[in-house]
N, C-alpha and C positions, 0 to 999 in steps of 0.2 A: 501973415504971422501965425495964424492958426495951423497952416500946413506944416510950418517948421516945428511947432510944438508937438504935433502929431508924429512927425518924423523922429524927433528927439525921443519922444515917449517910446516909440517902437524900437529904436536903437537901444535904449536903456533896457527894455524887456529882453531883447535879443542877447545883450551882453550878460545880463544876470542869469538867463537860462543856460547860456553856454558855459558859465563858470560853475554851475551846480555840478556836484559829484555825480557822475554816471558810471555804472558798472561797465567796464570795457573788458574785452577779452571773452573767452569762452570757458565756463567752469569745467566742461568736459575735457578740454585741452589741458587745463591745469591738473585735473585728476590723472590724465595720462602721463603728464610730466612727473607728477609725484610718484606714480608707479614705476616709471623709468628710473628715477633717482633711487627708489627703494631697491630695485634689481641691481643697480650699480653701486649700492651701499654708499651713496653720496649724502652724508649727513648734512652738509652745508646746504645743498639744494633742497633736501627734505624739510629742513627748518624754514628756509626761505619760502617754501610752498605751503607752509602750515600756518593756521591761525595761532596766535600767541598761546591760547589754551591747549593746543595740540602739539606744540614743539617738543615737549618732553616725551610724549608717546611716539612721535616720529623718530626721535633719537633712539628710543628703546627698540623700535622695530628694526632700525638699521643695525644696531648691536646684535640683535637676535640672528641676523643673517651672516655675521662675520665668518663663521666656520663652514658655510655652505656656498655652493655655486648658486646663482640665481639668474633666471632669464624670463622675460615676458614671452608668452606664446599666444599669438593671434588675439591681441588685446585691442578692443575698441571701446570707447566710452561715449555716453550721450546723456544729456540732461533729460530727466524723466518727470520732473515736477518741482514743487517748492514746498517748503515748510516754514512759513513766516518769512523771515529775511534770508533764509538759506535756500540755495538751489540744490536739488537732489540729483545725484549722478549715479548711474549704474554702468558697469563695464561688463563686457563679455571677454572670455579668454581665461588664461591661467598664468599664475606665477609658478614656474617650475623651480624647485629647490633640489639641488644635487649634493649628496654627501657620499663620496666614494663612488660606487656603482649604482647606488640607490637614488631614484628620482621620485620625489613626492610633489604633487601639484596642489596649489590652492586655487579653487574655483572662484574667480573674482566676481562672477555673476551672483554670488551669494551675499555680496556686500552692497550697501547703498551708502555712498559718500555724501556727507553734508558739507556743502561749499559755502563759505562766507566771504563777503567782500570787505577786506581790511587793507588799509594803507594803499588804496588804489589798484588792488588786484584781487582776483579770486584765490582763495586758499582753502586747503583741506582743514576742516574743523573737527571732524569725527567720521566714523562709519559704524554702521550697524550690520 
């Protein structure tokens, strides 16, 4: 009887631990997806990849690119640390913006993205 109680106890612990929320996915991959959606001016994806508090900013960023061409250039992202509950992500590469014949580049290495875990996925919450 004691063996069965121990087995039941272990199973209960296993079930409870497997039901706990765990961060899945990779914050760096989500950051790259966000940048891809930005270059594509895909507002729906930008909002879906943003924390609730960042959704308006994401929409403004997409609107700012409406009159220019945009393309990612050699972009890679990686998690570089954390700040409390947030994962910090830095990317290398550039976001090239084209207006007519002129190309201006935003160096993405100058930004650190704060990634939060909301509603079961990593999301962009801000950048500095």
